[in-house]
C-alpha positions in Angstrom: 108.4 70.6 81.1 107.1 74.1 82.4 105.3 75.9 79.5 103.0 78.7 81.1 103.9 80.9 84.0 101.6 79.0 86.2 103.7 75.6 85.3 106.7 77.4 86.3 105.5 78.6 89.4 104.3 75.4 90.4 107.6 73.7 89.5 109.6 76.3 91.6 107.5 75.7 94.5 107.6 71.8 94.3 111.4 72.3 95.0 110.9 73.6 98.4 113.8 75.8 98.2 114.0 78.7 100.6 113.5 82.3 99.7 116.6 84.0 98.7 117.6 86.5 101.3 118.9 90.0 101.1 122.1 90.9 103.3 120.8 91.8 106.9 117.7 89.7 106.6 118.7 86.4 108.2 118.4 87.7 111.9 114.9 87.8 113.6 114.4 91.2 115.3 112.2 94.2 116.1 112.0 94.9 112.3 109.4 92.3 111.9 111.4 90.0 110.1 110.9 86.4 111.3 114.6 85.2 110.9 115.0 81.7 109.2 111.3 80.9 108.8 110.4 80.3 105.2 108.7 83.3 103.6 105.6 83.7 101.6 104.8 86.4 98.7 101.8 88.5 98.9 100.5 91.3 96.5 98.5 94.2 98.0 97.0 96.9 95.9 97.4 100.1 97.8 95.6 103.7 96.9 98.4 105.8 95.4 98.3 108.3 98.4 99.0 105.4 100.7 101.9 104.1 98.6 103.3 107.7 98.6 103.2 107.8 102.6 105.0 104.5 102.7 107.8 105.6 100.3 108.3 108.7 102.3 108.3 107.0 105.6 111.0 104.5 104.0 112.8 107.4 102.8 112.8 109.0 106.2 113.8 105.9 108.1 116.2 104.5 105.6 116.1 100.8 104.8 113.5 99.3 102.2 109.8 99.0 102.0 109.7 95.2 102.7 111.3 95.6 106.2 109.1 98.2 107.1 106.0 96.6 106.1 106.9 93.6 107.7 107.8 95.7 110.9 104.4 97.3 110.8 102.2 94.4 110.0 104.2 92.4 113.0 103.4 95.3 115.5 99.8 95.4 114.4 99.0 91.8 114.4 101.0 91.0 117.6 98.8 93.4 119.6 96.0 91.9 121.5 92.6 93.2 120.0 
């Protein structure tokens, strides 16, 4: 039985169920989404000023922050350095 938050997380991971997708996330494309590939969650601490720029860009482009961050990361990480 899962007693602590860590125990509950381990129990959820052990089932191997795919991450729930929102509408429009199932297809791979230029938005940085990797289609049906299993997703992992990360946490990133941002300076308040950078977070404000992120929210502003999301508002300008529409969509959501997750999709924008995925697209920006994919564009940056796919470039040869």
